[in-house]
C-alpha positions as CSV (number, residue, x, y, z in Angstrom):
1,M,77.0,50.8,48.7
2,I,74.9,54.0,48.7
3,Q,76.7,57.2,47.6
4,C,75.5,60.7,48.5
5,V,76.0,63.9,46.5
6,V,77.6,66.7,48.4
7,A,77.6,70.3,47.2
8,S,76.3,68.8,43.9
9,K,79.7,67.6,42.7
10,I,81.7,66.0,45.5
11,L,80.9,62.3,46.2
12,F,81.0,60.8,49.7
13,T,80.3,57.3,50.8
14,A,79.2,56.3,54.3
15,G,82.6,54.8,54.9
16,L,84.3,58.2,54.6
17,S,85.3,59.9,57.8
18,L,82.8,62.6,58.8
19,A,85.7,64.6,60.2
20,A,86.8,65.4,56.6
21,S,83.7,67.5,56.0
22,L,80.3,68.2,57.7
23,V,77.7,68.8,55.0
24,L,74.1,68.4,54.1
25,A,73.8,65.3,51.9
26,A,71.1,64.1,49.5
27,C,71.2,60.5,48.4
28,A,72.0,60.0,44.7
29,S,69.1,57.6,44.5
30,G,66.7,60.6,44.8
31,G,65.8,60.3,48.4
32,V,66.2,63.4,50.7
33,P,67.6,62.7,54.2
34,D,65.6,64.0,57.2
35,A,66.9,67.4,58.1
36,G,68.1,67.8,61.7
37,T,69.7,64.4,62.0
38,R,73.2,64.7,63.4
39,V,75.5,61.7,62.8
40,A,78.9,60.6,64.0
41,D,81.9,59.4,62.1
42,L,80.6,56.1,60.6
43,G,84.0,54.7,60.0
44,D,83.8,51.8,57.5
45,T,80.1,51.0,58.1
46,P,78.6,50.4,54.6
47,D,75.3,51.5,53.1
48,L,74.7,54.5,55.3
49,P,74.3,58.1,54.1
50,L,76.0,61.0,55.7
51,I,73.3,63.3,57.1
52,I,74.0,66.5,58.9
53,D,72.0,69.6,59.8
54,L,74.2,72.7,59.1
55,S,72.1,74.8,61.6
56,V,73.9,73.1,64.5
57,V,77.4,73.1,63.1
58,D,80.1,75.6,62.4
59,A,80.4,75.0,58.7
60,G,83.9,76.6,58.4
61,C,84.9,79.8,56.7
62,T,86.1,80.3,53.1
63,P,88.5,81.8,52.7
64,A,90.1,80.7,56.0
65,C,90.1,83.2,58.8
66,T,93.3,85.0,59.8
67,A,95.2,84.1,62.9
68,A,93.5,87.1,64.7
69,Q,90.0,85.8,63.9
70,V,87.7,82.9,64.7
71,C,85.2,81.2,62.5
72,R,81.6,81.3,63.8
73,S,78.6,80.1,61.7
74,G,80.7,80.5,58.5
75,I,81.8,84.0,59.2
76,C,85.2,85.2,60.4
77,V,84.8,87.4,63.5
78,D,87.0,89.1,66.1
79,P,87.5,86.7,69.0
80,A,86.2,89.4,71.4
81,T,82.9,89.8,69.5
82,D,79.8,89.1,71.6
83,A,77.0,89.0,69.1
84,D,74.4,87.6,71.5
85,G,75.3,90.0,74.3
86,D,75.7,87.3,77.0
87,G,79.1,88.6,78.1
88,I,81.1,85.7,76.6
89,P,83.4,86.5,73.7
90,A,82.9,84.5,70.4
91,A,86.2,82.7,70.9
92,E,84.8,81.0,74.0
93,D,81.0,81.0,73.2
94,C,79.5,77.7,72.1
95,D,76.9,79.6,70.2
96,D,77.4,83.3,69.8
97,T,73.9,83.7,68.3
98,T,72.0,82.5,71.4
99,S,72.4,84.3,74.7
100,G,71.3,81.2,76.6
101,I,74.3,79.2,75.4
102,G,77.7,80.2,76.7
103,R,81.0,78.5,77.5
104,L,79.3,75.1,78.2
105,A,76.6,73.4,76.3
106,E,75.2,70.0,75.4
107,R,73.1,69.0,72.3
108,S,71.8,65.7,71.1
109,C,73.2,63.8,68.1
110,S,72.8,60.4,66.6
111,S,74.3,57.8,64.3
112,A,72.8,54.8,62.6
113,C,73.7,52.9,65.7
114,G,72.0,55.1,68.3
115,T,71.9,58.5,69.9
116,G,74.5,60.4,71.8
117,V,75.5,63.9,72.8
118,E,78.0,66.6,71.8
119,R,79.4,68.7,74.6
120,C,81.0,72.1,74.2
121,S,83.6,73.5,76.5
122,S,85.0,77.1,76.0
123,G,83.6,77.3,72.5
124,V,84.8,73.9,71.2
125,W,82.4,71.1,70.5
126,S,83.5,67.5,71.2
127,A,82.8,64.6,68.8
128,C,79.3,63.0,69.0
129,T,79.2,60.2,71.6
130,A,76.8,58.1,69.5
131,P,78.1,54.6,69.0
132,V,79.7,53.9,65.6
133,A,79.7,50.1,65.8
134,C,76.2,48.7,65.2
135,D,76.9,45.0,64.9
136,C,77.5,42.7,67.8
137,T,78.1,39.0,68.5
138,A,75.4,37.0,70.3
139,G,76.2,36.6,73.9
140,A,78.4,39.8,74.1
141,P,78.2,41.5,77.5
142,P,76.2,44.7,77.7
143,R,78.0,48.0,76.9
144,D,77.5,51.5,78.2
145,V,77.4,54.6,75.9
146,P,77.0,58.2,77.0
147,C,73.6,59.8,76.9
148,G,72.0,63.1,77.9
149,L,72.7,65.1,81.1
150,C,76.0,63.3,81.6
151,G,74.2,60.0,81.9
152,V,74.9,56.4,80.8
153,Q,72.8,54.3,78.4
154,Q,73.1,50.5,78.6
155,Q,72.9,48.6,75.3
156,I,72.5,44.8,74.9
157,C,73.1,42.7,71.9
158,V,69.8,41.6,70.3
159,G,69.8,39.8,66.9
160,G,73.4,40.8,66.2
161,A,72.7,44.5,66.8
162,W,73.2,46.7,69.8
163,T,69.9,47.8,71.3
164,N,69.1,50.3,74.1
165,A,68.1,48.6,77.3
166,G,65.9,50.8,79.4
167,S,66.4,54.6,79.7
168,C,69.4,56.9,80.3
169,N,70.7,56.3,83.8
170,A,72.8,58.3,86.3
171,S,71.8,61.6,84.6
172,G,72.7,64.8,86.2
173,E,70.4,67.7,87.3
174,C,70.7,69.9,84.2
175,S,72.1,70.3,80.8
176,A,75.7,71.7,80.8
177,G,75.8,75.4,80.3
178,T,72.2,76.0,81.1
179,V,71.7,79.3,83.1
180,E,68.8,79.5,85.5
181,P,67.9,83.0,86.5
182,G,66.9,83.9,90.0
183,G,65.6,87.0,91.7
184,S,67.2,90.3,92.5
185,C,70.3,90.4,94.6
186,G,72.9,92.8,96.1
187,R,73.0,96.3,94.6
188,C,70.3,96.0,92.0
189,G,71.9,92.8,90.6
190,T,70.3,89.6,89.3
191,S,71.1,86.2,90.7
192,A,71.5,83.1,88.6
193,R,73.1,79.6,88.7
194,T,74.9,77.8,85.8
195,C,74.9,74.1,85.1
196,G,78.5,72.8,85.1
197,A,80.3,70.4,82.8
198,D,79.3,67.6,85.3
199,C,75.6,68.4,84.6
200,L,75.2,69.6,88.2
201,W,74.1,73.1,89.3
202,G,76.8,75.4,90.5
203,G,76.4,78.0,93.2
204,T,74.2,81.0,92.7
205,T,76.1,84.2,91.7
206,C,75.0,87.8,91.6
207,T,75.8,89.8,88.4
208,G,75.0,93.2,87.0
209,E,75.3,95.0,90.4
210,G,75.4,98.8,90.6
211,E,78.0,100.9,92.4
212,C,76.0,101.5,95.6
213,T,73.0,100.4,97.7
214,A,69.8,102.2,96.8
215,G,69.0,104.9,99.3
216,A,72.6,105.0,100.8
217,T,74.3,108.3,101.3
218,E,78.0,109.2,101.1
219,T,79.7,112.3,102.7
220,D,82.7,114.1,101.4
221,T,84.7,116.7,103.4
222,A,87.1,119.4,102.5
223,S,89.3,121.7,104.6
224,C,88.3,125.4,105.0
225,G,90.8,127.4,107.0
226,C,91.1,125.6,110.3
227,G,87.7,123.9,109.9
228,T,85.9,121.6,107.5
229,Q,83.0,121.7,105.2
230,S,81.0,118.8,103.8
231,R,78.8,117.7,100.9
232,T,76.7,114.6,100.3
233,R,75.3,112.4,97.5
234,T,72.6,109.8,97.5
235,C,72.4,106.4,95.7
236,S,69.5,106.2,93.3
237,A,66.9,103.4,93.1
238,A,68.9,102.1,90.1
239,C,72.0,101.7,92.4
240,G,73.9,104.6,90.9
241,W,75.4,107.6,92.7
242,G,73.6,110.9,92.2
243,A,75.4,114.3,91.9
244,W,77.2,115.8,94.8
245,S,75.4,118.6,96.7
246,A,77.1,122.0,97.2
247,F,79.5,122.3,100.2
248,G,77.9,123.4,103.4
249,A,79.2,126.1,105.8
250,C,82.6,125.8,107.3
251,S,82.6,124.5,110.8
252,G,85.1,123.9,113.6
253,G,87.4,126.6,112.2
254,G,88.1,128.7,115.3
255,V,87.4,132.4,115.6
256,C,89.2,133.6,112.6
257,A,90.9,132.6,109.4
258,A,94.6,132.0,109.7
259,G,96.5,135.1,108.6
260,A,93.5,137.5,108.9
261,T,94.2,140.9,110.7
262,R,92.1,143.4,112.7
263,L,92.6,146.4,115.1
264,G,90.9,144.4,117.8
265,S,92.2,145.2,121.2
266,C,94.9,147.4,119.9
267,T,94.7,151.0,121.1
268,D,96.8,152.5,118.3
269,S,96.0,152.5,114.6
270,C,99.6,151.6,113.8
271,S,99.2,148.2,115.4
272,Q,97.0,145.1,114.6
273,E,96.0,141.7,115.8
274,V,96.9,138.7,113.5
275,C,95.0,135.4,113.4
276,T,97.3,132.6,114.2
277,S,97.7,129.2,112.3
278,G,95.4,127.9,115.1
279,C,92.7,130.3,114.0
280,A,92.8,132.4,117.2
281,W,93.6,136.1,117.5
282,G,97.1,137.0,118.6
283,S,98.3,139.9,120.7
284,C,98.8,143.4,119.3
285,G,101.9,144.2,117.3
286,L,103.0,146.8,114.8
287,A,101.5,146.3,111.3
288,P,104.1,145.4,108.6
289,G,106.1,148.5,107.5
290,N,105.3,150.6,110.7
291,A,108.1,151.7,112.9
292,C,106.1,153.0,115.9
293,N,102.8,153.5,117.5
294,Y,101.4,157.0,116.9
295,N,99.5,157.0,120.2
296,S,98.1,160.5,119.7
297,G,101.6,162.0,119.3
298,T,102.9,161.1,122.7
299,N,105.1,158.2,121.7
300,W,108.7,159.1,121.6
301,R,112.2,157.8,122.1
302,S,115.8,159.0,122.7
303,C,118.0,159.4,119.7
304,T,121.3,160.7,118.4
305,G,122.4,162.1,115.1
306,G,120.7,164.2,112.6
307,S,120.3,167.9,113.6
308,C,120.6,167.0,117.3
309,T,123.5,168.8,119.0
310,S,122.9,168.0,122.6
311,A,124.0,164.9,124.4
312,S,120.4,163.9,124.8
313,C,117.9,164.2,121.9
314,W,114.5,162.6,121.1
315,Q,112.2,161.9,118.2
316,F,108.4,161.5,118.1
317,C,106.2,159.0,116.3
318,G,104.1,160.7,113.6
319,S,100.6,159.8,112.3
320,T,102.3,157.9,109.5
321,C,103.6,155.4,112.1
322,Q,107.1,156.5,111.4
323,Y,109.6,158.5,113.6
324,Y,110.4,162.1,112.9
325,T,114.0,163.1,112.6
326,C,116.1,163.4,115.8
327,Q,116.0,166.8,117.5
328,N,117.1,168.6,120.6
329,R,115.0,168.5,123.6
């Protein structure tokens, strides 16, 4: 039985489960395994070295990550980290160092008995589908093993060993997780479609859209007295809103601002017109605080009291818009 040296001190045999540790092994006999070969759990198959390429495996983290972290490429990181900037957090990314690989992915692997694939879903790689049993009995019926693009490879028993018969069949359209970019779409967005776990293309989606359609305008209004005033802004070529313009003149506000006053049609300076809540001038009336209309000194009224001694007295309105004291006629 061939033994392989791991990390220069730990010994493994081909019969040891690969699930215990995934490492790069060099055979004790002095031979160096081919780099890049990915093998499955060989079970109790004798005389086979464990060969693994660390560039395609998460080698684990030492010391172990905390409960709030995930191990990616031997480093403990925050689950929300997005090192490759593809919008998928490390906790769900099959390879957070490559933007072309996201939540789904497929990669080839092999054992001494044949080839297979590893499939990743939401950041977790499945075991290699390569067959682990090499020997067969003459006359055994053919068997099917998974192969690339969700296909099926038929194997037949030849000379006591399983051998591929023909090529991979029933393959899908694409490799799971592959993203195929399209053209522009929507509001300055980019279209793309993603290959699903069934190795079939999903529908086209539009991502990275802006907040508006290039060239579009938007109007905002505000009240001004009884009227309104407006301002506008325009969507840029990059599909982002520009700054608001200044408000324009007030329109539809009637003839005056509610509450405004003027002499207007009034014939006496003690009176005024007041603009109503409907922004129209009202009729003449005494200004606040005035008791009478001066009217050139001719405005008067009957009165009693004060210095008046007769049965009938009067008082005049002065220029201050207040009545003089009551006096005899």
